[in-house]
Structures are given as structure tokens and as C-alpha cells.
N, C-alpha and C positions, 0 to 999 in steps of 0.2 A: 700780561703782554701790553696792556695799553698805559701802564705807569711810566711816566717819563722821568728819566733819572739825570741827575747833574751831570755836565760834561766833567771829563777827567777819566782816569784809567779805570777805577771802579764801576763809574756809570756806564761807560761804553761796553765794558766786558758784560755787564748784565744784559744791556740791549742787544749785544750780539747773541749772546746765548739764547735769549727769547726769540730773536729773529731765526736762528738757526734750528731752534726746536720746532718753530712753526713750519719752515721748510721741510724738515725731516718727517714730520707728522702729516702733514696734509699732502704730502706726495703719495701717500698710500691710499688716498680716496680711490685712485684708479683701480686698486687691487679689490676693494671691498664694496664699494658704493656703485650700484647699477649694473653689477655683473649678474646676467641671468644663467643659472645653471640647473635649477630644478624643471620639472615637468610642469607645463601650465596646469591651472585647475580646471580648464575646460571653458566653454563659451558662457553657459549660464542664462539666466533670463534676460530676454530682449537683445540678445547680442547682434551686433552688426559690424561690418567692416567696410570702409569708405576712405576716400582720399581727398585732400585739398590742395589747392595751388601752392607751390612751395616758394612763392615770392622771389623767383630766380634761382631757386634750388630745384632738385627733382620733386616731384609731387610727393606729399607726406602722407603715410598711411596712418589711420585713425581706427582704433577699436573702441567700441562703445557699448554700453549696457543701459538700457532705459526702459521705463515702464510707465504708461500713461497714469497721470495723476500724481506723479512723483513731485515733492515740494522743492527740489534743489538738483543741480547737476554740477559736479566738481571735475576739473580737469586735474589730471595726475602728471607731473613731470618727474622724469627719471634722474639718475645719477650720471656720475662722470663716464662711465663705460657703457652707457645705453646701447642697445643692440637694435639691430634693423629688422629683426623677425617679429618679436613682440616686446612690448614694454616689460621693464623688470618688475614693475608692479605685478603684472600678470603672471611672469615666471615665477614669482617667489611669494606671493601673498594671496589671500582670498577677498581683497577689498572690493572686487567687483560684485560681491554678493550683496553690498550695501544697496544695490538696485531694489532689492526686495525689501528695504527697509527705509524707503522714501527719498534715496538719493541716488540719481543718474550717474554714471562713471564713464569718464571719456579720458581715453589714453592715447595722445600722440606718440607715433613710434619714431626712435631715432634721436638725434641730437648729441651724439658722442662728443664729449670735451667741448660742448658749444656754450655752456652756461645759458643756453635758450635765449641768446641775444643775437642783435645784428652785428656781424663782424665789420672792421673797417675794410677788409680786403681778403681775398681767398687765401688759405693757409699756404704759404710758399715753402714750408718744410716738407710736405708729402705731395704737392703737385695737385691739390684738389682744384678743379677748375671753376669753381663758383665759391662766392663768399657766403658763409652762413647767414641766413635770414630768419632765424628763430622766432624773434621778437615779432616780427611781421606776420609770421605764420600764424603763431598764437593769439595775438590781438586783432588780426584782420581775417585771415583765410580761415582759421578753425572757429571764430566767432560766427562768421557767415555759415559755415557747414552746420554748426549746431543751431543756429536760428532756423536754417531751412528745415530742420528735423524736429522743430517744435521743443526745444530742450531748455528754454530759458525759465520755465515753471512761473508759479504766481508771484514771485518776488521780482521777476523781470531782469534779474542779473545771476551772474554764475558765481561759483567759488573756483579758487585755482590753490594747488598744495604740490609741494614737492619735497624731495629729500636731498640731503648733502648739497650737490651743485644745484639741483632743482629747488631747493627750499630758498636759497638767495634770491634766484630768479622769480620764483612765485611772489615774494614781497615786492620785488621791483616792478614786475608786470602788473600786479594788481595796483600798486601805488599810481601808475601811470596810466590806467584804463577804468578808472572807477565808473565810467558811463557803463561798463560791461559787467565788472566784477564788484560784488559786493562783500566776499571773504576771501581770505588769503593766509595760507597755512604753511610755515616753515618746520620741517623735521630734521634735526641734526645739521642744520645749515651752518655756514660761514657768514655771518652777519655783519661783520665789520672788516670789509676787505681793506680799510685804510689803516689798519692797525699796523704797527712795525713787523716788518717781515712778511706780511701777507701777499704783497705782489710778487715777491720772489717765491713764496710758496706756490702760488696759482702758477706762475711761470713753470716750476718745476714739475707740478702735478700735469700740465699740458704736454710736457715732454714726455711723459711717461705713458700718457693715455693710449688706449687701443686705437690702430689706425693712423697713429702719429709718426714721428713728433708732430706737435701743434705748436705753433708760435703764439705767444700772447700778444707780440706787436701786431700780428694780424687781427687779433679780436679786438682789443681796446686801445691800441697804439702803445706808445712808449710809457714807462711808469709815471711820467708826470702829465700824461694826457687826461683831460677833464672827463674822458669816457670813463675811466676807472671809478670816478666819484659818482657818475651817472648810474652805474650798476652796483652801487654799494648801499645795501638797505639802511646801514647806520647813517649815511649822509642824506638819504632820501626820505628820512623818517616823517618830516612835515607834509608829505605828500599823501601819508596813509591816515590822515584825519577822516573820520567818517567810514573807514573800513572796519570789518570785523576781522581783526589781527589774532593770531594765534602762532605761538612758537613753543616748540618742544625740543627736549634733548635729554638723552641718558647721561649718566655720571660716569660710565666706563666700567662700573662694577659687573662682574659676571652674573648672568641670570640664566634661566631656564633655556633660552635659545643658544646659549653657548656650549651645550652639551654636544660632544663630539667633535667639538673644533680642536684642530691642532695649535701647537704653540705659535706658529707663524701667523695664523690668522688671528689669535687672540693679542698678540704683539702689535699687530697692525690696526686691529679695531678698537682697543683701549684707548690709545693715546688720540686718535682721531675724535672719539667722542669726548675726551678731555677738552681738547681744543674747541669743539663744537658748543661744549657747555659753557666754556669760559666767553666765547663770542655771543651765545645766546643770553646769557647773563647781562652782558654789557649792552646787548640791544634793549632788553628789558629796562634797564636804567635810562637809557637814552629816550625810550617810549615814556617812561615816567616823567622825565625832565621836560619833554615836549608836550605833554598832556594827551598823548595818543593812548587810548585805552586797548589793551590787550589781554589775552588770557594766556596762560601758560599750562605746560605739562612736563614735570620734572620727575620720571618714575624713579623709585628706588634703586633700580640696578638698569644696565643697558649699555651695549657697545654700538659700534657702527655697522648694524646689521638689519636685514630685512624684517625679521620677527618682530623687533621692537618697533620698527616704523608701521607695521600692520597694526599693532597694538594701539598706537597712538592715533593711527586713523578711527578705529573703532571706539576709542575713549571719545574722541570729539563727537562722533556721532551720538553716543549713548549719552554724552553730557549736553546735548541739544545745540552744539555749536553751529550746525549747519542750517538752524531755524533763522 
């Protein structure tokens, strides 16, 4: 998608097809990324529920698992269809059990279609009375709440990780808040939002998301606004020097977690992960060119679904990445 073709009928046609493919595939993010349907795994060790100031939004619910003596705390960001009851991470995975392996787990709840950013204006497509202020919540209110609960740990800084929509947000938030975050991790994220077709793709995905339609102009302004670049990990790469950066993506190949899925779910999840893989590989090259050290996780199979993201988190833990 990033190769620029010469002008002329053939070059334009290939660019148009690439852009159309991006729109058609990423629009499905709302269907499979962040949807919580399974029963929660239960509260587990050191469970607590609390709330933080919403920076002009309603207060934000936070669910956390912590244990004295743990060496790290990770903030987990949800996908496009994040729900308001509990995080998709709790709905669909067992990663809160990392608390028994030395890592506290913190899940802010909500953020549907927000990209976990501060929006320019309230969404005028659904009459939401306030502008999203998720960057403020995570970088200020949530940090203060975790600090008050003694969750920084011996390193003095936090980790942040997210999937799909939350993957690009985790990298951008980490890059802009290195005083509080030392580790940042994207799973199946879209890490080159400036690539041809991606702005249109995001626009279509927001129109489709739950509670919407959502207006991309309310989020980061018109397509030529610099705010799109401010929220693009590919463009913000040089702010990531000194962070422990990790990226992961499946390859669209079917694996054990696809057992029992219907054709529609597979058709949605496969191209989404192809697109994520292409963008994550592009980001990996961008990091290499700019001298930003990263670690990667490219499993031999995996579509855009929770089981594979759960495994990515446990591999990061078992490989010592949170240290």
C-alpha cells in the first residue's frame, strides 16, 4: 500500500484499488475488534473497581488487578467496539491473571470508536454532548489514579498496550508520555495512518462503529489537518527513542482460535489481519531506519480476534518484555 506508482492510467488504477481495499477491510474492524460477547473470567487476584475524572467526559470506570511486590503495571486499551460494562480484554481473555506472574493489569472501560485520543469537537453525527478526551484520561487522570494506588512498581513507570484501534493509540500515548510510560505494545494495530487510503478507511470504520455514526472530522479534523499526523505512530516514530517498543500481528492464517467460526467472521478477520501485518511490517522498517529499537511477534497463524491477542500478551510476559 505504501509504494507510490507513477501518474497515468495504470498507476492511478493501482493506487485506487489499494485505497479501496483499505477502506473495505478496515471497515470491518468494528465487527470483530473489541466486541465483548463471552462471559468474563471473574475478578481474580487483587481485583478492584474504581473511577477517574473524565476530563470533561463522564467519569471513567477502571477495573484493575494488583498484588504487592509486582514489578510492572500494564494499561490495556480496547478495540473499536469497546463496551461500557467491562473491557473486551476481560470479556474475552485471561490476561488479568498476569497479576499472579508479577504484572499488575489495569483496564479503563469504554472508548468506543475514540482511538483513545482527544477529539476536536463533540461527535455531531450522534448528538454526543461532550468531546472525547481519552488522551487526557489516560495520560493524566488514570496516571494519578494508579499513582494513588501505588502501582508504579520498582521501575517508576508504566507499560501500555492495546489491540487494533488501541494498538496505534498505545504507541502514540507512550511516545508522548515517556515520563510515565517505559513500555508500549501494539497488537494488530494500524500503524501507518498516513498510507494511501487509510484516512478514508478510518472514516468508514467510524461510520460503522457501535453508537454511531461517528464523524472523523470531529475526531482529528479534515483529512489535511496535522492532527492526523499527530496520531500516526509511523510519523511519530522519533518520539519513541528510549521506550521499549513491541509490535505484533498475525498473518491472516487460520489457527486454533478460528475453530467454530462462521464464514462471515473468517472473511472479516483475515483481511483485517493482512492489513495490520502490512502496516506493522512498514512500521518495523520505519523504526529500523530511524534507529528505534523494537521487538516483534509474528506468529505463524492468526486472524483479527481475541485469542491471538491473548497469546501475544502472554508471550511478551514469558519472553521478559515487561522487565
